[in-house]
FIKOL-903282 format. One record per residue (C-alpha): x, y, z; residue in three letters; residue number from 1. Coordinates in Angstrom, 1 decimal. Layout:
<r c1="X" c2="Y" c3="Z" code="ALA" pos="NUM"/>
...
end
This chain:
<r c1="90.7" c2="89.1" c3="85.7" code="UNK" pos="1"/>
<r c1="93.1" c2="91.7" c3="87.4" code="UNK" pos="2"/>
<r c1="91.8" c2="94.2" c3="90.3" code="UNK" pos="3"/>
<r c1="94.0" c2="96.8" c3="91.6" code="UNK" pos="4"/>
<r c1="93.1" c2="98.8" c3="94.7" code="UNK" pos="5"/>
<r c1="94.9" c2="102.2" c3="95.2" code="UNK" pos="6"/>
<r c1="94.4" c2="105.2" c3="97.9" code="UNK" pos="7"/>
<r c1="95.9" c2="106.5" c3="100.8" code="UNK" pos="8"/>
<r c1="97.5" c2="104.4" c3="103.9" code="UNK" pos="9"/>
<r c1="94.7" c2="103.3" c3="106.1" code="UNK" pos="10"/>
<r c1="91.9" c2="103.4" c3="103.3" code="UNK" pos="11"/>
<r c1="91.1" c2="99.8" c3="103.7" code="UNK" pos="12"/>
<r c1="92.8" c2="98.5" c3="100.7" code="UNK" pos="13"/>
<r c1="94.2" c2="95.2" c3="102.2" code="UNK" pos="14"/>
<r c1="90.7" c2="94.5" c3="103.8" code="UNK" pos="15"/>
<r c1="88.7" c2="95.0" c3="100.8" code="UNK" pos="16"/>
<r c1="91.5" c2="93.0" c3="98.6" code="UNK" pos="17"/>
<r c1="91.1" c2="89.9" c3="101.0" code="UNK" pos="18"/>
<r c1="87.4" c2="90.3" c3="101.0" code="UNK" pos="19"/>
<r c1="87.3" c2="90.6" c3="97.0" code="UNK" pos="20"/>
<r c1="89.7" c2="87.6" c3="97.0" code="UNK" pos="21"/>
<r c1="87.4" c2="85.4" c3="98.9" code="UNK" pos="22"/>
<r c1="84.3" c2="86.7" c3="96.7" code="UNK" pos="23"/>
<r c1="86.0" c2="85.8" c3="93.4" code="UNK" pos="24"/>
<r c1="88.1" c2="83.1" c3="94.6" code="UNK" pos="25"/>
<r c1="91.3" c2="84.5" c3="92.9" code="UNK" pos="26"/>
<r c1="94.6" c2="85.4" c3="95.1" code="UNK" pos="27"/>
<r c1="95.0" c2="88.5" c3="96.8" code="UNK" pos="28"/>
<r c1="98.8" c2="90.1" c3="96.6" code="UNK" pos="29"/>
<r c1="99.5" c2="93.0" c3="99.0" code="UNK" pos="30"/>
<r c1="102.2" c2="94.9" c3="97.3" code="UNK" pos="31"/>
<r c1="104.1" c2="95.8" c3="100.4" code="UNK" pos="32"/>
<r c1="103.9" c2="92.1" c3="101.6" code="UNK" pos="33"/>
<r c1="105.2" c2="91.0" c3="98.1" code="UNK" pos="34"/>
<r c1="108.1" c2="93.4" c3="98.3" code="UNK" pos="35"/>
<r c1="109.0" c2="92.2" c3="102.0" code="UNK" pos="36"/>
<r c1="109.2" c2="88.7" c3="100.9" code="UNK" pos="37"/>
<r c1="111.2" c2="89.4" c3="97.7" code="UNK" pos="38"/>
<r c1="113.8" c2="91.7" c3="99.8" code="UNK" pos="39"/>
<r c1="113.8" c2="89.3" c3="103.0" code="UNK" pos="40"/>
<r c1="113.1" c2="92.3" c3="105.4" code="UNK" pos="41"/>
<r c1="110.0" c2="94.4" c3="106.5" code="UNK" pos="42"/>
<r c1="109.2" c2="97.8" c3="104.8" code="UNK" pos="43"/>
<r c1="110.3" c2="99.9" c3="107.9" code="UNK" pos="44"/>
<r c1="113.6" c2="97.8" c3="107.7" code="UNK" pos="45"/>
<r c1="113.9" c2="98.7" c3="104.0" code="UNK" pos="46"/>
<r c1="113.5" c2="102.4" c3="104.6" code="UNK" pos="47"/>
<r c1="115.8" c2="102.5" c3="107.5" code="UNK" pos="48"/>
<r c1="118.6" c2="100.4" c3="106.0" code="UNK" pos="49"/>
<r c1="118.4" c2="101.0" c3="102.2" code="UNK" pos="50"/>
<r c1="116.4" c2="104.2" c3="102.1" code="UNK" pos="51"/>
<r c1="113.4" c2="105.6" c3="100.4" code="UNK" pos="52"/>
<r c1="114.9" c2="105.5" c3="96.8" code="UNK" pos="53"/>
<r c1="115.8" c2="101.8" c3="97.1" code="UNK" pos="54"/>
<r c1="112.2" c2="100.9" c3="98.0" code="UNK" pos="55"/>
<r c1="110.6" c2="102.9" c3="95.7" code="UNK" pos="56"/>
<r c1="112.8" c2="101.1" c3="92.8" code="UNK" pos="57"/>
<r c1="111.9" c2="98.0" c3="94.4" code="UNK" pos="58"/>
<r c1="108.3" c2="98.8" c3="94.2" code="UNK" pos="59"/>
<r c1="108.4" c2="99.6" c3="90.7" code="UNK" pos="60"/>
<r c1="110.5" c2="96.5" c3="89.8" code="UNK" pos="61"/>
<r c1="107.6" c2="94.4" c3="91.6" code="UNK" pos="62"/>
<r c1="104.8" c2="96.3" c3="89.7" code="UNK" pos="63"/>
<r c1="106.6" c2="95.5" c3="86.4" code="UNK" pos="64"/>
<r c1="106.8" c2="91.9" c3="87.1" code="UNK" pos="65"/>
<r c1="103.4" c2="91.6" c3="88.5" code="UNK" pos="66"/>
<r c1="101.9" c2="93.5" c3="85.3" code="UNK" pos="67"/>
<r c1="103.7" c2="90.7" c3="83.1" code="UNK" pos="68"/>
<r c1="101.9" c2="87.8" c3="84.8" code="UNK" pos="69"/>
<r c1="99.0" c2="86.1" c3="83.0" code="UNK" pos="70"/>
<r c1="97.2" c2="84.8" c3="86.1" code="UNK" pos="71"/>
<r c1="94.2" c2="86.6" c3="87.8" code="UNK" pos="72"/>
<r c1="94.9" c2="88.5" c3="91.0" code="UNK" pos="73"/>
<r c1="93.7" c2="91.2" c3="93.2" code="UNK" pos="74"/>
<r c1="96.4" c2="93.7" c3="94.2" code="UNK" pos="75"/>
<r c1="96.7" c2="96.2" c3="97.0" code="UNK" pos="76"/>
<r c1="99.1" c2="98.9" c3="96.6" code="UNK" pos="77"/>
<r c1="101.0" c2="100.9" c3="99.0" code="UNK" pos="78"/>
<r c1="99.8" c2="104.5" c3="99.6" code="UNK" pos="79"/>
<r c1="102.5" c2="106.0" c3="97.7" code="UNK" pos="80"/>
<r c1="102.9" c2="103.4" c3="94.9" code="UNK" pos="81"/>
<r c1="100.9" c2="105.3" c3="92.3" code="UNK" pos="82"/>
<r c1="102.8" c2="108.6" c3="92.9" code="UNK" pos="83"/>
<r c1="106.1" c2="107.6" c3="91.8" code="UNK" pos="84"/>
<r c1="107.7" c2="107.3" c3="88.3" code="UNK" pos="85"/>
<r c1="105.7" c2="105.4" c3="86.0" code="UNK" pos="86"/>
<r c1="103.9" c2="103.3" c3="88.7" code="UNK" pos="87"/>
<r c1="100.5" c2="104.7" c3="87.8" code="UNK" pos="88"/>
<r c1="100.8" c2="103.9" c3="84.1" code="UNK" pos="89"/>
<r c1="102.0" c2="100.2" c3="84.9" code="UNK" pos="90"/>
<r c1="99.0" c2="99.9" c3="87.1" code="UNK" pos="91"/>
<r c1="96.6" c2="101.3" c3="84.4" code="UNK" pos="92"/>
<r c1="98.0" c2="99.0" c3="81.9" code="UNK" pos="93"/>
<r c1="97.4" c2="95.8" c3="84.2" code="UNK" pos="94"/>
<r c1="93.6" c2="96.0" c3="83.9" code="UNK" pos="95"/>
<r c1="90.4" c2="98.2" c3="83.5" code="UNK" pos="96"/>
<r c1="89.7" c2="97.4" c3="87.2" code="UNK" pos="97"/>
<r c1="91.8" c2="100.0" c3="89.0" code="UNK" pos="98"/>
<r c1="89.9" c2="101.5" c3="92.1" code="UNK" pos="99"/>
<r c1="90.6" c2="104.4" c3="94.0" code="UNK" pos="100"/>
<r c1="89.3" c2="103.9" c3="97.7" code="UNK" pos="101"/>
<r c1="88.6" c2="107.6" c3="98.6" code="UNK" pos="102"/>
<r c1="88.2" c2="108.5" c3="102.3" code="UNK" pos="103"/>
<r c1="88.4" c2="112.1" c3="103.8" code="UNK" pos="104"/>
<r c1="91.2" c2="113.3" c3="105.6" code="UNK" pos="105"/>
<r c1="89.6" c2="113.2" c3="109.0" code="UNK" pos="106"/>
<r c1="88.5" c2="109.5" c3="108.4" code="UNK" pos="107"/>
<r c1="92.1" c2="108.7" c3="107.4" code="UNK" pos="108"/>
<r c1="93.8" c2="110.3" c3="110.1" code="UNK" pos="109"/>
<r c1="91.6" c2="108.5" c3="112.6" code="UNK" pos="110"/>
<r c1="92.2" c2="105.2" c3="111.2" code="UNK" pos="111"/>
<r c1="95.9" c2="105.8" c3="111.2" code="UNK" pos="112"/>
<r c1="96.0" c2="106.7" c3="114.9" code="UNK" pos="113"/>
<r c1="98.1" c2="104.4" c3="116.9" code="UNK" pos="114"/>
<r c1="99.6" c2="102.7" c3="113.7" code="UNK" pos="115"/>
<r c1="102.8" c2="104.8" c3="113.3" code="UNK" pos="116"/>
<r c1="104.9" c2="102.0" c3="114.3" code="UNK" pos="117"/>
<r c1="104.3" c2="100.0" c3="111.5" code="UNK" pos="118"/>
<r c1="104.3" c2="103.0" c3="109.1" code="UNK" pos="119"/>
<r c1="107.5" c2="104.5" c3="108.3" code="UNK" pos="120"/>
<r c1="105.9" c2="107.7" c3="106.7" code="UNK" pos="121"/>
<r c1="104.2" c2="108.8" c3="109.8" code="UNK" pos="122"/>
<r c1="106.5" c2="106.8" c3="112.4" code="UNK" pos="123"/>
<r c1="107.7" c2="110.3" c3="113.9" code="UNK" pos="124"/>
<r c1="104.1" c2="111.8" c3="114.2" code="UNK" pos="125"/>
<r c1="101.8" c2="112.2" c3="117.2" code="UNK" pos="126"/>
<r c1="98.0" c2="111.4" c3="116.7" code="UNK" pos="127"/>
<r c1="97.5" c2="115.3" c3="117.1" code="UNK" pos="128"/>
<r c1="99.7" c2="115.7" c3="113.9" code="UNK" pos="129"/>
<r c1="98.0" c2="113.2" c3="111.6" code="UNK" pos="130"/>
<r c1="95.2" c2="115.4" c3="110.2" code="UNK" pos="131"/>
<r c1="97.6" c2="118.3" c3="108.9" code="UNK" pos="132"/>
<r c1="100.0" c2="115.7" c3="107.7" code="UNK" pos="133"/>
<r c1="97.5" c2="113.6" c3="105.8" code="UNK" pos="134"/>
<r c1="95.7" c2="116.5" c3="104.4" code="UNK" pos="135"/>
<r c1="98.8" c2="117.9" c3="102.9" code="UNK" pos="136"/>
<r c1="100.2" c2="114.5" c3="101.7" code="UNK" pos="137"/>
<r c1="96.6" c2="113.5" c3="100.3" code="UNK" pos="138"/>
<r c1="96.6" c2="116.8" c3="98.3" code="UNK" pos="139"/>
<r c1="99.7" c2="115.8" c3="96.7" code="UNK" pos="140"/>
<r c1="98.7" c2="112.3" c3="95.9" code="UNK" pos="141"/>
<r c1="95.0" c2="112.7" c3="94.8" code="UNK" pos="142"/>
<r c1="96.0" c2="113.7" c3="91.3" code="UNK" pos="143"/>
<r c1="97.6" c2="110.2" c3="90.8" code="UNK" pos="144"/>
<r c1="94.8" c2="108.7" c3="92.5" code="UNK" pos="145"/>
<r c1="92.1" c2="110.1" c3="90.4" code="UNK" pos="146"/>
<r c1="93.8" c2="108.4" c3="87.3" code="UNK" pos="147"/>
<r c1="92.0" c2="105.3" c3="88.6" code="UNK" pos="148"/>
<r c1="89.1" c2="104.0" c3="86.4" code="UNK" pos="149"/>
<r c1="87.0" c2="104.0" c3="89.4" code="UNK" pos="150"/>
<r c1="86.6" c2="106.2" c3="92.4" code="UNK" pos="151"/>
<r c1="84.9" c2="104.6" c3="95.5" code="UNK" pos="152"/>
<r c1="83.7" c2="107.3" c3="98.0" code="UNK" pos="153"/>
<r c1="84.1" c2="105.0" c3="101.2" code="UNK" pos="154"/>
<r c1="83.5" c2="107.6" c3="103.8" code="UNK" pos="155"/>
<r c1="80.7" c2="106.5" c3="106.2" code="UNK" pos="156"/>
<r c1="80.6" c2="102.9" c3="104.6" code="UNK" pos="157"/>
<r c1="81.0" c2="99.7" c3="106.3" code="UNK" pos="158"/>
<r c1="83.5" c2="97.3" c3="104.5" code="UNK" pos="159"/>
<r c1="80.6" c2="95.3" c3="103.2" code="UNK" pos="160"/>
<r c1="79.1" c2="98.3" c3="101.8" code="UNK" pos="161"/>
<r c1="82.2" c2="99.1" c3="99.8" code="UNK" pos="162"/>
<r c1="82.9" c2="95.7" c3="99.0" code="UNK" pos="163"/>
<r c1="79.2" c2="95.6" c3="97.5" code="UNK" pos="164"/>
<r c1="79.9" c2="98.6" c3="95.4" code="UNK" pos="165"/>
<r c1="83.2" c2="97.3" c3="93.9" code="UNK" pos="166"/>
<r c1="81.4" c2="93.9" c3="93.1" code="UNK" pos="167"/>
<r c1="78.7" c2="95.9" c3="91.2" code="UNK" pos="168"/>
<r c1="81.4" c2="97.8" c3="89.3" code="UNK" pos="169"/>
<r c1="83.3" c2="95.0" c3="88.3" code="UNK" pos="170"/>
<r c1="80.2" c2="93.1" c3="87.1" code="UNK" pos="171"/>
end
């Protein structure tokens, strides 16, 4: 079984991926960490030294490799992963368990406050600028996220509530 979690940065994909991994006893792969290990540098370093285009190509290559694997895993993608090139098609071809973890702009902005140093896309933003940025960005990305097989509305839910909903849908 393969399970893929997509959604905006800060939506809880990695937290939920780890929890699903524990529940199903199958490996969890955080795509950003996977790329960092393959490239030998952090995502912020990749963006800074090699640029966004290089990073997006490495991301697609990593997805292609993961899609060819026969083993079970839970994959948490980066927030922008589904929105570039053929990435969402690759993701959808992996499994029928692609979940969009959906949160409101305000919830996402609140979760992202204070995390700018580890997120290249928002590194230059002040907390007060996050809602407008997230709103615009989420509007652009929602088209791709909505291609997921399942949409989980996670606003106001605890991790355990969202996890329970995922487990029920997986069966």
